[in-house]
Every structure is written in structure tokens, then in C-alpha cells.
C-alpha positions as CSV (number, residue, x, y, z in Angstrom):
1,M,-76.5,91.5,85.0
2,E,-76.0,92.8,88.4
3,D,-74.6,96.0,89.3
4,L,-70.7,95.1,89.2
5,F,-70.3,97.9,91.9
6,K,-71.9,96.4,94.5
7,T,-69.9,93.1,94.3
8,E,-67.2,92.3,96.7
9,I,-63.9,93.3,95.0
10,S,-62.7,89.8,96.4
11,A,-65.4,88.3,93.9
12,L,-64.9,90.8,91.0
13,L,-61.0,89.9,90.9
14,G,-61.7,86.4,91.4
15,G,-62.0,84.9,88.0
16,E,-64.3,85.0,85.3
17,I,-67.7,87.1,84.7
18,S,-70.1,86.3,82.4
19,C,-71.0,89.9,81.0
20,E,-74.0,90.6,79.1
21,C,-71.9,92.4,76.7
22,G,-71.2,89.0,75.2
23,K,-67.6,88.2,76.5
24,Q,-66.2,86.4,79.6
25,H,-63.9,88.8,81.5
26,H,-61.1,87.4,82.9
27,T,-59.1,89.0,85.5
28,N,-55.1,87.1,86.7
29,A,-55.4,90.5,89.5
30,R,-56.2,89.9,93.2
31,V,-56.6,91.5,95.9
32,R,-55.1,90.5,99.6
33,K,-56.2,92.4,103.0
34,G,-53.9,92.4,106.0
35,K,-50.8,93.6,107.3
36,F,-48.2,93.7,104.5
37,T,-45.5,92.2,105.4
38,E,-47.1,89.0,106.6
39,E,-48.7,89.3,103.3
40,I,-45.6,89.5,101.4
41,G,-43.9,86.4,103.4
42,K,-46.9,84.4,102.2
43,L,-46.3,84.9,98.2
44,A,-43.1,84.4,98.5
45,A,-43.3,81.0,100.2
46,K,-46.4,80.0,97.6
47,Y,-44.2,81.6,94.4
48,A,-40.5,81.7,95.3
49,P,-39.4,79.0,98.0
50,L,-36.2,78.2,97.7
51,S,-35.5,80.8,94.7
52,S,-35.3,84.5,94.5
53,A,-37.6,87.9,95.0
54,V,-37.0,91.0,94.0
55,F,-37.7,94.1,96.1
56,V,-37.8,97.4,93.9
57,S,-37.6,100.3,96.0
58,S,-36.3,103.8,96.3
59,R,-32.9,104.7,98.2
60,G,-35.4,106.5,100.8
61,F,-38.2,103.9,101.6
62,F,-35.1,101.4,101.6
63,L,-33.4,103.1,104.2
64,E,-36.6,103.7,106.0
65,R,-38.5,100.5,105.9
66,G,-36.5,97.8,103.6
67,G,-35.3,95.8,106.4
68,E,-38.9,94.8,107.4
69,V,-40.0,94.0,103.9
70,L,-36.7,92.1,103.1
71,R,-37.4,89.9,106.3
72,A,-41.1,89.5,105.3
73,V,-39.5,88.1,101.8
74,R,-37.5,85.7,103.7
75,S,-39.7,84.3,106.1
76,G,-41.0,82.7,102.8
77,G,-38.2,81.0,102.4
78,S,-37.0,83.4,99.6
79,D,-33.5,85.0,99.2
80,A,-34.4,88.4,99.0
81,V,-32.5,90.8,96.4
82,N,-32.9,95.0,96.7
83,V,-33.0,97.4,93.5
84,V,-33.0,100.6,94.1
85,L,-34.8,103.0,91.2
86,S,-35.1,106.7,91.0
87,R,-38.9,108.1,92.1
88,R,-39.2,109.5,88.8
89,F,-42.8,110.8,87.1
90,D,-41.8,110.0,83.6
91,N,-41.5,105.9,83.7
92,A,-38.1,106.2,81.2
93,L,-36.9,102.6,80.7
94,E,-33.3,104.5,82.7
95,N,-34.9,104.2,85.9
96,L,-35.2,99.6,85.3
97,G,-31.8,100.3,86.8
98,G,-30.6,96.7,87.6
99,L,-33.7,95.0,87.3
100,L,-33.1,93.8,83.3
101,S,-29.6,92.6,84.6
102,L,-31.1,90.3,87.1
103,P,-30.5,86.6,87.2
104,E,-33.6,84.2,85.6
105,S,-34.0,82.9,89.3
106,M,-36.3,86.0,90.2
107,R,-40.3,84.0,90.8
108,L,-41.5,87.2,92.2
109,V,-41.3,91.1,92.5
110,V,-42.6,93.1,95.1
111,V,-43.0,96.9,95.6
112,C,-44.6,99.4,97.9
113,E,-44.3,102.9,96.1
114,S,-47.2,103.7,93.3
115,E,-44.1,106.0,91.7
116,L,-42.2,103.0,90.8
117,Y,-44.9,100.7,90.1
118,D,-45.2,100.7,86.5
119,A,-41.1,99.7,86.5
120,A,-41.9,97.1,88.4
121,A,-44.7,95.8,86.8
122,Y,-43.3,96.2,83.4
123,F,-40.4,93.9,85.0
124,S,-42.8,91.4,86.2
125,A,-44.8,91.2,82.9
126,L,-41.7,91.0,80.6
127,K,-40.2,88.0,82.6
128,G,-43.8,86.7,83.3
129,I,-43.7,86.3,87.0
130,P,-46.4,87.4,89.8
131,L,-46.1,91.0,91.2
132,A,-46.9,92.1,94.6
133,Y,-47.9,95.3,95.4
134,A,-48.4,96.6,98.6
135,A,-50.7,99.9,99.2
136,L,-49.7,101.8,102.3
137,S,-51.4,104.6,100.8
138,P,-54.8,105.3,98.2
139,E,-52.0,107.1,95.9
140,A,-52.0,104.0,93.2
141,E,-52.2,105.6,89.5
142,G,-52.4,102.5,87.1
143,V,-52.2,99.9,89.5
144,L,-53.4,96.1,88.4
145,S,-53.8,98.2,84.7
146,P,-53.9,95.3,82.1
147,V,-51.3,97.4,79.8
148,V,-48.2,98.4,81.3
149,T,-46.2,101.4,79.8
150,L,-42.2,102.2,80.0
151,K,-40.7,105.2,78.1
152,I,-38.3,104.0,75.9
153,K,-36.2,106.2,73.9
154,N,-38.8,109.2,75.0
155,K,-41.5,106.8,73.2
156,P,-43.7,104.9,75.4
157,E,-43.8,101.2,74.8
158,R,-47.3,99.4,76.2
159,L,-46.7,95.6,77.2
160,Y,-50.1,93.9,77.8
161,A,-49.8,92.4,81.2
162,D,-51.6,89.0,81.8
163,N,-48.8,87.9,84.6
164,P,-50.7,87.3,88.6
165,R,-50.7,90.5,90.1
166,F,-51.7,91.0,93.9
167,L,-52.4,94.4,95.3
168,I,-52.0,93.9,99.2
169,A,-54.4,96.2,101.3
170,D,-52.8,96.6,105.1
171,E,-55.8,98.9,106.2
172,D,-53.9,99.6,109.0
173,K,-51.4,101.4,107.2
174,L,-54.1,103.2,104.9
175,A,-55.8,104.9,108.1
176,A,-52.6,106.2,108.5
177,A,-51.7,107.8,105.5
178,P,-51.0,111.1,104.8
179,K,-53.3,113.8,103.4
180,E,-51.3,114.8,100.2
181,S,-51.9,110.7,99.4
182,V,-55.4,111.0,99.4
183,A,-55.5,114.3,97.7
184,A,-53.7,112.2,94.9
185,A,-55.9,108.9,94.7
186,F,-58.8,111.3,94.6
187,A,-57.1,113.1,91.1
188,S,-56.6,110.1,89.5
189,L,-59.9,109.1,89.8
190,A,-61.7,112.0,89.2
191,S,-59.6,112.6,86.0
192,H,-61.4,109.2,84.8
193,I,-64.5,111.6,84.0
194,V,-62.9,112.4,80.5
195,S,-61.9,109.0,80.1
196,L,-66.0,107.4,80.5
197,V,-66.7,110.5,77.7
198,D,-64.8,109.1,75.3
199,Y,-65.4,105.7,76.0
200,R,-69.0,106.2,75.4
201,V,-68.4,107.8,72.2
202,R,-66.0,105.2,70.8
203,G,-68.7,102.9,71.8
204,V,-70.7,104.7,69.8
205,L,-68.8,104.8,66.6
206,T,-67.0,101.5,66.8
207,G,-69.6,99.0,68.6
208,D,-67.4,98.0,71.2
209,F,-68.6,99.0,74.0
210,C,-69.4,96.9,77.7
211,R,-71.9,98.9,79.8
212,A,-71.6,97.0,83.1
213,S,-67.7,98.0,82.9
214,Y,-68.7,101.2,82.6
215,N,-70.9,101.5,84.8
216,L,-68.4,99.8,87.3
217,A,-66.5,102.8,86.5
218,R,-69.0,105.2,86.6
219,S,-70.2,104.5,90.2
220,A,-66.2,104.5,90.8
221,V,-65.9,107.6,90.4
222,S,-68.7,108.8,91.8
223,D,-68.5,107.1,95.1
224,S,-65.1,108.9,94.8
225,V,-65.9,112.6,95.2
226,N,-68.5,111.5,98.0
227,A,-66.1,109.6,100.1
228,V,-63.0,112.1,100.6
229,Y,-64.0,113.4,103.7
230,A,-65.4,110.0,105.4
231,E,-63.4,108.5,108.3
232,N,-62.2,106.0,106.0
233,A,-61.6,108.1,103.0
234,A,-58.2,106.1,102.0
235,L,-59.9,102.4,102.3
236,R,-62.5,103.8,100.3
237,L,-60.2,105.6,97.7
238,L,-58.5,102.5,97.0
239,E,-61.2,100.0,96.9
240,N,-62.3,102.7,94.1
241,R,-59.1,102.6,92.0
242,I,-59.3,98.5,92.6
243,R,-62.5,98.7,90.7
244,M,-61.6,101.3,88.3
245,A,-58.6,98.3,87.6
246,A,-61.6,95.8,87.2
247,A,-63.0,97.6,84.7
248,E,-59.9,98.2,83.2
249,I,-59.0,94.7,82.7
250,F,-62.7,93.8,81.4
251,T,-61.9,96.4,78.8
252,D,-58.6,95.7,77.9
253,G,-58.1,99.3,79.1
254,A,-60.2,100.9,76.8
255,V,-62.3,102.6,79.6
256,S,-59.3,104.6,80.8
257,C,-58.3,105.3,77.7
258,G,-59.4,109.2,77.3
259,G,-57.8,112.1,75.8
260,E,-56.9,113.3,79.2
261,N,-53.9,110.6,78.9
262,A,-52.2,112.1,75.9
263,A,-52.6,115.6,77.0
264,A,-51.0,114.8,80.0
265,E,-48.4,112.8,78.3
266,L,-47.9,115.8,76.0
267,L,-47.8,117.8,79.2
268,E,-44.8,116.0,80.9
269,S,-42.0,118.2,79.6
270,C,-43.4,121.5,80.5
271,G,-44.6,123.2,83.5
272,K,-42.9,125.4,86.0
273,S,-42.5,122.4,88.5
274,R,-42.6,118.8,87.4
275,L,-46.1,117.2,87.8
276,S,-46.7,113.7,88.7
277,A,-49.1,111.8,86.1
278,A,-52.3,111.5,88.1
279,E,-51.6,115.3,88.5
280,R,-51.2,115.9,85.0
281,K,-54.3,114.0,84.3
282,F,-56.4,116.0,86.5
283,F,-55.2,119.3,85.0
284,A,-56.0,118.1,81.8
285,S,-59.6,116.4,82.7
286,V,-60.6,120.2,83.8
287,I,-59.7,121.6,81.0
288,L,-60.9,118.8,78.6
289,I,-64.6,118.7,80.1
290,D,-64.8,122.2,79.5
291,L,-63.7,122.0,75.6
292,Y,-66.0,118.8,75.2
293,A,-68.9,120.7,76.5
294,A,-68.2,123.4,74.2
295,Y,-68.1,120.8,71.4
296,F,-70.9,118.9,72.0
297,S,-73.3,122.4,72.5
298,A,-72.3,123.9,68.9
299,P,-72.9,123.3,65.7
300,H,-70.4,120.5,63.7
301,E,-70.4,122.4,60.2
302,L,-67.0,121.5,58.9
303,L,-64.5,124.5,59.8
304,C,-61.7,123.3,57.7
305,V,-59.8,120.1,56.6
306,P,-56.7,119.1,59.4
307,D,-53.3,119.4,57.7
308,Y,-51.9,115.5,58.1
309,G,-48.8,116.3,57.1
310,A,-47.6,119.1,59.3
311,R,-49.4,118.1,62.2
312,A,-47.3,114.8,61.6
313,E,-44.1,116.5,61.2
314,E,-44.7,119.3,64.3
315,L,-45.7,116.1,66.9
316,A,-42.7,114.0,65.8
317,A,-40.3,116.8,66.2
318,Y,-41.7,117.4,69.8
319,T,-42.0,113.9,70.7
320,G,-39.9,110.6,70.1
321,Y,-42.4,109.2,68.1
322,G,-41.3,108.6,64.3
323,E,-43.6,111.2,61.7
324,G,-44.6,107.9,59.4
325,E,-45.9,106.3,62.8
326,I,-48.1,109.6,63.7
327,L,-49.2,109.8,60.1
328,K,-50.5,106.3,60.2
329,N,-52.1,106.4,62.8
330,M,-53.9,109.7,62.1
331,L,-55.2,108.0,58.9
332,A,-56.4,105.0,60.8
333,C,-58.3,107.0,63.2
334,A,-60.0,109.2,60.7
335,P,-62.4,107.0,58.9
336,L,-64.0,106.6,62.7
337,A,-64.8,109.9,63.2
338,R,-68.4,109.8,61.9
339,E,-70.8,112.1,63.4
340,E,-73.1,111.3,61.5
341,K,-73.1,108.5,64.4
342,L,-73.6,110.0,67.1
343,A,-76.2,112.3,65.9
344,P,-78.7,110.2,68.1
345,H,-76.6,111.1,71.2
346,I,-75.5,114.3,70.9
347,R,-78.0,116.1,73.0
348,Q,-77.4,113.7,75.9
349,L,-73.7,114.2,75.6
350,A,-74.9,117.7,75.6
351,E,-76.5,117.6,78.6
352,E,-73.7,115.3,80.6
353,T,-70.5,117.3,79.9
354,E,-72.1,120.8,80.5
355,T,-73.1,119.2,83.9
356,L,-69.8,117.7,84.2
357,R,-68.5,121.1,83.3
358,G,-70.1,122.7,86.3
359,W,-68.9,120.2,88.8
360,M,-65.4,120.8,88.0
361,P,-65.1,123.7,90.1
362,K,-66.0,121.9,92.8
363,I,-64.0,119.0,92.4
364,A,-60.9,121.2,91.6
365,A,-61.9,122.9,94.9
366,T,-62.4,119.3,96.2
367,Y,-58.6,118.0,95.4
368,L,-57.0,121.8,97.0
369,N,-58.5,121.3,100.0
370,L,-57.3,117.7,100.8
371,G,-53.8,119.3,100.7
372,G,-53.2,118.8,96.7
373,R,-50.7,120.9,95.2
374,D,-52.0,124.2,93.3
375,I,-51.4,122.8,89.5
376,F,-53.6,125.1,87.9
377,R,-50.9,128.1,87.2
378,N,-48.0,125.4,86.3
379,F,-48.6,126.0,82.7
380,T,-48.0,128.6,80.2
381,Y,-51.2,129.1,77.7
382,A,-49.1,128.0,75.1
383,E,-48.0,124.5,76.6
384,L,-51.8,124.2,76.9
385,V,-52.8,124.7,73.5
386,R,-50.0,122.6,72.0
387,A,-50.9,119.9,74.3
388,V,-54.8,119.8,73.6
389,C,-54.3,120.9,70.0
390,R,-51.7,117.7,69.5
391,A,-53.2,115.2,72.1
392,P,-55.3,113.0,69.1
393,D,-52.4,112.7,66.7
394,L,-50.3,110.3,69.4
395,P,-50.2,106.7,68.2
396,G,-53.1,104.6,70.2
397,A,-55.2,107.8,71.0
398,F,-58.7,107.9,69.7
399,S,-60.9,110.4,71.6
400,V,-63.8,113.3,71.6
401,L,-60.5,115.4,70.6
402,T,-60.3,113.3,67.0
403,L,-63.5,114.4,66.2
404,M,-62.5,118.0,66.9
405,R,-59.4,117.8,65.0
406,E,-61.9,115.8,62.0
407,S,-63.9,118.7,61.8
408,G,-61.0,121.6,62.2
409,A,-62.4,122.9,65.8
410,L,-58.6,122.3,67.0
411,E,-57.1,123.8,63.9
412,L,-59.5,126.9,64.7
413,L,-58.8,126.7,68.2
414,E,-54.9,127.6,67.5
415,A,-55.7,130.0,64.6
416,E,-58.2,132.2,66.8
417,N,-55.6,131.7,70.0
418,A,-59.1,130.9,71.7
419,K,-59.7,131.0,75.2
420,I,-59.9,128.4,77.4
421,S,-61.6,129.0,80.6
422,F,-60.8,126.8,83.9
């Protein structure tokens, strides 16, 4: 099979791809290039003529540019309705505001801000109507992901999204994107280094692995590290985010389901200042690569048996998950953590994670040089250890941290108050 990274993005997200993994990869996502207002008008004309479209925005964006977006929607023959949401990093259900009370005449959702993408995407997937996201900067965390997540009563609810989704890339706007948005896009992509390690490990343990998607995601991350100082950095980072989205769609999100996501979720309510999801994932990836490298290079004798009941009780008290739900997930994941299956791959994993650990200081420095916030002093040691050690217990989470839990390595980390360097 040809290298998917070299495939034109329009073809990559253009229908079905026969893959060597034995699956027929299907996508309902498309990329459109052009002036974002013109493309919004075309989509409104196609999907919502003589009906209604909703423009999801923050108050600040609406005051600055809402008028031109509403005019673009109306140019397509649609009635335009604006719903103002708060720009929040936690994607809580309350942030849906008036979306859930909109009439059934809505036929298109339009959003231009990455921080509001999840809320808009959840609503569009729930209603089964098309979503148009105008990428005015390369900061596009989770864009086009096949799984849409929203918090309901402090507990993430996930919805599989197969509704038509469009990403509009306005190259003129991207060229003028602020420096900090380039830093955020880089952080989002670089954090997938951990997910790729976890995806490989899960592939060995479960047999569910798509090498073409893995290579596509890995190439997207690698190119992003090389692209950040290019003249067209914003466009290249956005294109790599789209390639990552394609790999996510082809694997039902598995290629991006790494330990950094779970750790980032548990760090959401911690820290001296509120961090975005991309910032939390990036911070967690720097920490976890260090732990992964240490784990794969060490002997794996059983250190101690994890106390499932105590772990479930503690996590339930800290999150909105039920104790029974957590315990059920832990007991389901435990049999998958069979280290003997990994034995033929341990040496290679140790070498690769050690190489990644060597890269991380440069990657972190690149993020800061791009204008990213200094997030590395944001959390206390206790907050960090709690997030890392409880991450594998979250429902739906299976990563190298699960292996560390089953071997007792995480229990030892807590008991000995071991140092984590970063």
C-alpha cells in the first residue's frame, strides 16, 4: 500500500480506502480550501437552502466577525441563528447553552473557534446534520475526530460521529495566524508521540493494528517537528492535524487514545492556572515518555498486586465516574496486560522510547520558543503523581500505564514517592 502521508489530503478524506489491515476505511469528512465566508455560503446553499443554519461562537468572536459569518450563511439561502457559548476548556454540557433547544429546522452547524469545536461537533453529531469548521488558525485540537466528547455532570460522554464534517482551510487567514496558535497546534501534534507508543503496544496485545494508519500518524508528527519554523508553518501544521484526523477515523480513534489523554483529563481541575486540553496533553506526554522509557528498560518482575477496590474508590471520589464502572473497566483491562506477548518487542520499545525521551527537551524548548505558555511549573508533584497513577483506571483507558499498574510499578511510584524528571 502506498504511503498515505504522500496522498493528497482531498483523496485521503475523499471516500473509501482499501487497506492492507483488511479493512475498508471510510470517512465522512472533507477539506475545502478557499475564503472561509465563500465556502460557508456554498455549504449553506447545499445543505440548508430554505431552512436554518446555526453559527456557534463566543461573544468576543461574534462581536468581531460574527456579522460576516451570518452574511455568508444567508448568502446560501439559509436563515442564520447565532448561539453564543462561553469559551471553556472543560467542554461541559452547560456550555451547550441554547443549542439543545434549537428547532428541528436546523440543517447545518458552523463554528470558527477550536475551543468551541467539541460543543458544536457534539450537537451536530447528535442531530445527524453537517458541521462546517472554518480553520482560521492551525490550532485545531480534535478536529474531525470520529469520537466527540462532552462532559455531563463532570463525566465525559462520548458520541461516535459519522455525520458529514467539513474543514475549511483559508490560507490567507492561516498565514496571518498569531504565533501562540502555532505553538498550540505544535503542542497538540507533538503530544501524539505517547499515543503512538500506546497504539503499538495495544496492537501487539490485542491484534487490532493498522500499520498504514500508524505510519500516517507518525509521519504527521515527525513533519510537524520539522515544519514549525517554515514560512508556511501554520498551513503545514493544519495539514498534519488533518492527516492525524484521517488516521483517527481509520482506527475509530484508537491511534490517538494514549495515556496522555487520560492523564490530561485528570489534570483538568489541577494546577496554578487553567490549561487547554492541548497544553495538558503536551505536558503529560513529556512526563509519560520519561516513564515509558524507564519502564521498558527495567526488569518486569511483579512488584506488587494492585488494590483494585481501593483504586476504584479513590478515583470515584475524585471524578464523576461510578465506583462500579471504574472497577468493571479495570477488571476488563487487566487480562489484556500480558507482558509475555510484548517480550519479542521489548528491546525495540526500550530503544525507541529512550530516543523519544532524548528528543523531549528539544520539543519542549521548541514549544516555548514558538510562544507557548510556560506550563511546566503549573502542577505540584502530588497533583502530577495522582494524575499519572490514576490515569489507567479511567473507563476506556488502556495504555502502557495499564501494564505499569498490573506489574505494581505505579503502586511503587506512589509508595516510594519516586522522582519524575522533566
